[in-house]
C-alpha positions in Angstrom: -25.0 -3.7 -26.4 -28.1 -4.3 -24.3 -28.2 -3.9 -20.5 -30.6 -4.0 -17.6 -29.9 -2.2 -14.3 -31.1 -3.3 -10.9 -30.4 -3.0 -7.2 -29.9 -6.3 -5.3 -30.7 -7.3 -1.8 -27.1 -6.7 -0.6 -27.5 -3.0 -1.4 -24.9 -2.9 -4.2 -25.7 -2.2 -7.8 -26.0 -4.8 -10.6 -26.2 -4.6 -14.4 -27.0 -7.4 -16.8 -25.2 -7.0 -20.1 -25.7 -8.9 -23.4 -22.9 -9.3 -25.9 -23.7 -10.5 -29.5 -22.3 -14.0 -29.9 -21.3 -13.1 -33.4 -18.8 -10.6 -32.0 -17.4 -13.2 -29.5 -17.0 -15.9 -32.2 -15.3 -13.5 -34.6 -12.7 -12.6 -31.9 -12.1 -16.2 -30.9 -11.5 -17.3 -34.5 -9.0 -14.4 -35.0 -7.2 -15.5 -31.9 -7.1 -19.2 -33.1 -5.7 -18.1 -36.5 -3.0 -16.0 -34.8 -1.9 -18.9 -32.6 -2.0 -21.3 -35.6 0.6 -19.1 -37.4 3.1 -19.5 -34.5 2.8 -23.0 -33.2 4.4 -26.3 -34.4 2.2 -29.5 -34.5 3.6 -32.8 -35.7 2.2 -33.8 -39.1 1.4 -30.2 -40.1 3.5 -27.4 -41.6 3.8 -24.2 -39.6 0.8 -22.0 -40.3 -1.2 -24.9 -41.7 -2.6 -26.4 -38.5 -6.4 -27.0 -38.7 -8.6 -24.7 -36.6 -10.3 -27.6 -34.8 -6.9 -29.0 -33.6 -5.9 -25.5 -32.3 -9.3 -25.1 -30.6 -8.9 -28.5 -28.9 -5.5 -27.6 -27.5 -5.9 -23.9 -26.7 -9.7 -23.3 -26.8 -10.4 -23.1 -23.1 -7.6 -20.6 -22.5 -8.6 -18.4 -25.4 -12.3 -18.5 -24.4 -11.5 -17.3 -20.9 -9.2 -14.5 -22.1 -11.7 -13.3 -24.7 -14.7 -13.4 -22.3 -12.7 -11.6 -19.5 -11.6 -8.8 -21.8 -15.0 -8.3 -23.5 -16.9 -8.3 -20.1 -14.5 -5.5 -18.9 -14.8 -3.6 -22.2 -18.6 -3.7 -22.3 -18.9 -2.8 -18.6 -16.6 0.2 -19.2 -18.8 1.3 -22.1 -21.9 1.0 -19.9 -20.4 3.1 -17.1 -19.2 5.7 -19.6 -22.6 5.9 -21.3 -24.5 6.1 -18.0 -21.9 8.5 -16.5 -21.4 6.2 -13.5 -18.3 6.5 -11.3 -17.7 3.2 -9.6 -15.6 2.6 -6.4 -13.9 -0.7 -5.6 -13.6 -3.7 -7.8 -16.6 -4.8 -9.9 -17.5 -8.5 -9.7 -18.3 -10.3 -13.0 -20.6 -13.4 -13.1 -21.5 -15.4 -16.2 -25.1 -16.4 -16.2 -25.3 -20.2 -15.9 -28.3 -20.5 -18.2 -27.3 -19.2 -21.6 -30.0 -19.4 -24.2 -29.2 -20.6 -27.7 -30.0 -17.1 -29.0 -27.8 -14.5 -30.5 -26.5 -13.0 -27.2 -24.1 -13.9 -24.4 -25.4 -12.7 -21.0 -23.4 -11.8 -17.9 -23.9 -9.7 -14.8 -21.7 -7.1 -13.0 -22.0 -6.2 -9.4 -20.5 -2.8 -8.5 -20.6 0.1 -6.0 -20.9 3.8 -6.8 -19.4 6.7 -4.9 -21.8 7.7 -2.1 -23.3 11.2 -2.4 -22.4 13.7 0.2 -21.9 17.5 0.5 -18.5 18.6 1.8 -18.7 21.3 4.5 -16.7 24.5 4.1 -12.9 24.0 4.2 -12.4 27.5 5.8 -12.9 26.0 9.3 -10.0 23.5 8.9 -6.8 24.4 10.8 -3.6 22.4 10.3 0.1 22.8 11.2 2.9 22.8 8.6 6.2 21.9 10.0 9.2 23.8 8.7 12.5 22.1 9.6 15.8 24.0 9.6 18.9 21.9 8.7 22.2 23.3 9.8 25.8 22.6 8.7 26.4 20.6 11.9 23.3 18.5 11.3 24.5 17.4 7.9 28.0 16.7 9.2 26.6 14.5 12.0 24.5 12.5 9.6 27.4 11.9 7.2 29.6 10.8 10.1 27.0 8.3 11.3 26.8 6.9 7.8 30.6 6.6 7.4 30.7 4.6 10.6 29.7 1.6 8.5 29.2 -1.0 11.2 28.0 -0.5 14.7 30.1 -2.1 17.4 28.1 -3.6 20.3 29.5 -4.6 23.6 27.8 -6.8 26.2 26.7 -5.2 29.4 25.5 -6.4 32.8 22.9 -3.8 33.8 19.3 -2.8 33.5 18.0 -2.6 30.0 17.6 0.9 28.6 16.3 2.5 25.4 18.5 1.8 22.3 20.0 -1.3 23.8 20.2 -4.4 21.7 18.5 -7.3 23.4 18.6 -11.0 22.6 15.6 -13.1 23.9 14.1 -16.6 23.7 10.4 -16.7 23.5 7.5 -19.1 23.5 3.7 -18.7 22.8 1.0 -20.1 24.9 -2.8 -20.5 24.5 -4.6 -21.3 27.7 -1.3 -22.5 29.3 -0.6 -24.8 26.4 2.6 -24.2 24.6 2.4 -23.7 20.8 5.5 -25.5 19.6 5.7 -24.1 16.1 6.3 -20.5 17.3 9.2 -21.2 19.7 12.1 -18.9 18.9 15.7 -18.7 20.2 18.2 -15.9 20.1 15.8 -13.3 18.6 17.5 -9.9 18.6 15.9 -6.4 18.5 16.8 -2.8 19.4 14.6 -1.3 22.1 12.5 1.7 21.1 12.9 1.3 17.3 9.1 1.1 17.1 9.1 -2.0 14.9 7.9 -4.6 17.3 4.9 -4.8 19.7 5.0 -2.0 22.3 4.2 -4.6 25.0 7.5 -6.3 24.3 9.6 -3.1 24.5 7.8 -1.9 27.6 8.2 -5.2 29.5 12.0 -5.6 28.9 12.9 -2.1 30.0 14.7 -2.1 33.4 15.1 -5.9 33.3 18.3 -8.0 33.7 19.7 -10.9 31.8 18.0 -14.2 32.7 14.8 -12.4 33.8 11.6 -14.1 32.6 8.6 -11.9 31.8 5.1 -12.5 30.3 2.6 -10.4 28.4 -0.7 -11.3 26.7 -2.2 -9.9 23.5 -5.2 -10.7 21.3 -4.5 -11.7 17.7 -7.2 -10.0 15.7 -9.2 -11.8 13.0 -7.0 -10.4 10.2 -3.6 -11.4 11.5 -1.7 -13.3 8.8 -0.9 -16.2 11.1 -4.1 -18.3 10.6 -3.5 -20.5 13.7 -3.3 -17.5 16.0 -6.3 -15.4 14.7 -9.0 -14.5 17.2 -7.0 -15.9 20.1 -5.6 -14.6 23.4 -1.9 -15.5 23.3 0.6 -15.3 26.1 4.2 -14.6 25.3 6.9 -16.0 27.6 10.1 -14.0 27.2 13.6 -14.9 28.6 16.3 -12.3 28.3 19.5 -13.9 27.1 21.8 -10.9 26.4 22.0 -7.1 26.7 24.3 -5.0 24.6 25.0 -1.3 24.2 26.4 0.6 21.2 30.2 1.2 21.7 31.4 4.8 21.5 33.4 5.4 18.3 36.6 7.4 18.6 36.9 8.1 14.8 34.1 10.6 14.8 36.3 13.7 14.8 38.5 12.2 12.2 35.5 11.5 9.9 34.1 15.0 10.3 37.4 16.5 9.2 37.5 14.4 6.1 34.1 15.1 4.6 34.5 16.0 0.9 32.5 18.8 -0.7 30.7 16.4 -3.1 29.7 14.1 -0.2 28.4 17.1 1.7 26.3 18.4 -1.2 25.0 15.0 -2.0 24.0 14.3 1.6 22.4 17.8 1.9 20.3 17.0 -1.1 19.2 13.6 0.2 18.4 15.0 3.7 16.4 17.9 2.4 14.3 15.6 0.2 13.7 13.2 3.0 12.6 16.0 5.4 10.3 17.5 2.8 8.7 14.1 2.0 7.9 13.4 5.7 6.7 16.9 6.6 4.6 17.1 3.4 3.0 13.7 4.2 2.4 14.9 7.8 0.5 17.9 6.4 -1.5 15.8 4.0 -2.6 13.4 6.8 -3.8 16.3 9.0 -5.8 17.8 6.2 -7.5 14.4 5.3 -8.2 13.5 8.9 -9.8 16.9 9.5 -12.0 16.5 6.4 -13.0 13.0 7.5 -13.9 14.3 11.0 -16.0 17.1 9.5 -17.7 15.0 6.8 -19.0 11.6 8.1 -19.6 9.3 5.1 -21.8 6.2 5.1 -19.7 3.6 3.5 -21.6 0.6 1.9 -20.9 -2.5 4.0 -20.1 -4.6 0.9 -17.5 -2.1 -0.2 -15.9 -2.0 3.3 -15.6 -5.8 3.4 -14.0 -5.8 0.0 -11.4 -3.2 1.1 -10.7 -5.1 4.4 -10.2 -8.3 2.4 -7.9 -6.5 0.0 -5.7 -5.1 2.8 -5.7 -8.5 4.6 -4.5 -10.3 1.4 -1.7 -7.8 0.9 -0.5 -8.1 4.6 -0.7 -11.9 4.5 1.3 -12.1 1.3 4.0 -9.6 2.6 4.2 -11.5 5.9 4.8 -15.0 4.4 6.9 -13.8 1.5 9.3 -11.9 3.7 9.2 -14.5 6.6 8.3 -11.8 9.0 7.8 -12.2 12.8 4.6 -12.5 14.9 6.1 -9.8 17.2 6.1 -7.1 14.4 3.7 -4.3 15.2 2.4 -3.6 11.7 0.6 -7.0 11.6 -1.4 -6.1 14.7 -2.7 -2.8 13.3 -6.4 -2.1 13.0 -7.3 -3.1 9.5 -10.9 -2.0 9.8 -9.9 1.6 10.6 -7.3 1.6 7.8 -9.9 0.3 5.3 -12.4 3.0 6.4 -9.7 5.7 6.0 -8.7 4.5 2.5 -12.3 4.5 1.3 -13.0 8.0 2.9 -10.0 9.3 1.0 -11.1 7.8 -2.3 -14.6 9.3 -1.9 -13.3 12.8 -0.8 -10.8 12.9 -3.7 -13.5 12.0 -6.2 -15.8 14.6 -4.7 -13.2 17.4 -5.1 -12.2 16.3 -8.6 -15.8 16.1 -9.8 -17.1 19.3 -8.3 -14.1 21.3 -9.4 -13.9 19.7 -12.8 -10.2 18.8 -12.3 -8.3 17.0 -15.1 -4.8 15.6 -15.0 -2.4 18.6 -15.6 0.1 17.7 -18.4 2.9 19.7 -16.8 2.5 17.8 -13.6 2.4 14.5 -15.5 5.7 15.3 -17.3 7.3 16.4 -14.0 6.3 13.1 -12.4 7.6 11.1 -15.4 10.9 12.9 -15.2 11.1 12.4 -11.5 10.4 8.6 -11.8 12.8 8.2 -14.8 15.7 9.5 -12.6 15.6 6.2 -10.7 16.4 4.3 -13.9 19.8 3.8 -15.6 18.2 4.6 -18.9 15.5 7.3 -18.3 14.1 7.0 -21.8 12.8 3.5 -20.9 10.2 4.8 -18.4 9.0 7.4 -20.9 8.5 4.7 -23.5 6.8 2.5 -20.9 4.5 5.3 -20.0 3.4 5.7 -23.7 2.8 1.9 -24.1 1.5 0.8 -20.6 -2.1 1.9 -19.8 -1.8 0.9 -16.1 1.3 3.0 -15.6 -0.3 5.9 -17.5 -3.4 5.8 -15.4 -1.4 5.5 -12.2 0.6 8.7 -13.0 -2.5 10.5 -14.0 -4.0 9.6 -10.6 -0.9 10.9 -8.9 -1.2 14.2 -10.9 -4.8 14.5 -9.8 -3.8 13.9 -6.2 -1.2 16.7 -6.4 -3.9 19.0 -7.9 -6.3 18.1 -5.1 -3.7 19.0 -2.5 -3.0 22.3 -4.2 -6.7 23.1 -4.1 -7.0 22.1 -0.4 -4.0 24.1 0.7 -5.5 27.2 -0.9 -8.8 26.8 1.0 -7.8 25.8 4.5 -5.9 27.6 7.3 -2.3 26.6 7.6 -0.1 27.6 10.5 3.6 27.3 10.1 5.6 25.7 13.0 9.4 25.9 13.0 11.5 22.9 14.2 15.2 22.3 14.5 16.6 19.1 13.1 16.9 17.4 16.5 13.2 17.8 17.1 12.4 16.4 13.7 14.7 13.4 14.0 13.4 12.5 17.5 9.8 12.8 16.6 7.9 9.5 16.4 7.1 9.7 12.7 6.2 6.1 12.4 2.9 6.9 14.2 2.0 9.1 11.2 0.3 6.6 8.9 0.5 7.3 5.2 -3.2 8.0 4.5 -3.1 9.1 0.9 -3.4 6.4 -1.7 
């Protein structure tokens, strides 16, 4: 393999790689022969189809597949040989002018991890929340779950938190109605923190038949293409207000909780609390490290990350037929992209400087934990052994756990004790999951 490294005008890195054409042709012929053994073509016995006919029918697909895999393989060899750690997704370009010589030439554009020196971790102070769950807490949770359906009754009063509100709404741009976004009988529960805060704030203390307005700017990365980069006015008409009906069966349910149900719910609740408080601690640590260690992110890499996040949001929005009022589609993608890249760079820095390698015990523990979600746990174990993508994902998770163990040992953690009421009423949805 021959290669030539350079730095292009966009400030990212580029390498030109040559692959011997003899190697490419050899692999293509093998693929054609393999296909020939499986296909049926009129006029020929199975396994006796001439190569030129197979090539005419399947050639373009085979060429693309072979080129793609070889380009990735040779680029991986190059990064390993040069000890280069790339960040983001490399971009492959086949050179248009291919000489009739012995080599196939292509270029790869890539970014490397920026160099930076992390400041001392001893100055970082974070809070670890310890939540105490009592017998009554567990009973109350079980009771609420056993009340399978909520009963709502219509009320004629000012709207309060936790009311269920039905509205009609229209969207306007510069006083012109946008017909495609007209919605009738849209229902939501106030203060569930799912929809735009402007919506929830403006309906509080309003009556049925009130009409209210609010204006927002749809940022350039909103999944609704027709609304991007526009100031949009929402016209809201309140149609119905309901409150949750008190349930008289609560005491009966509490007296009929079985031991197995109690133990199962205790286990679920403890895991849920641990998951959220652990994530809260992680987020604090990462945010403090980011604040103390400004990193210059290459613009090309930032744009790539923004585009990746945008594509995922857009797919989720259209696939699940979500609503323009949902708050998550109005979040700052630029800030989220910067956070994600900061985290990748910080993790790589800690892993490299401390020579961390995936711990086999942690890997096995993760596999066991994941396998419990399957009816046949052995399937995930077999999949791990066969699937390289899954294997690498679990190894990355193991390294993430090891990095967190390292960080916890080197920073100052102050424990803060909460009761379950404080935990359940805290606005956890404002705690974005920063870790990858």
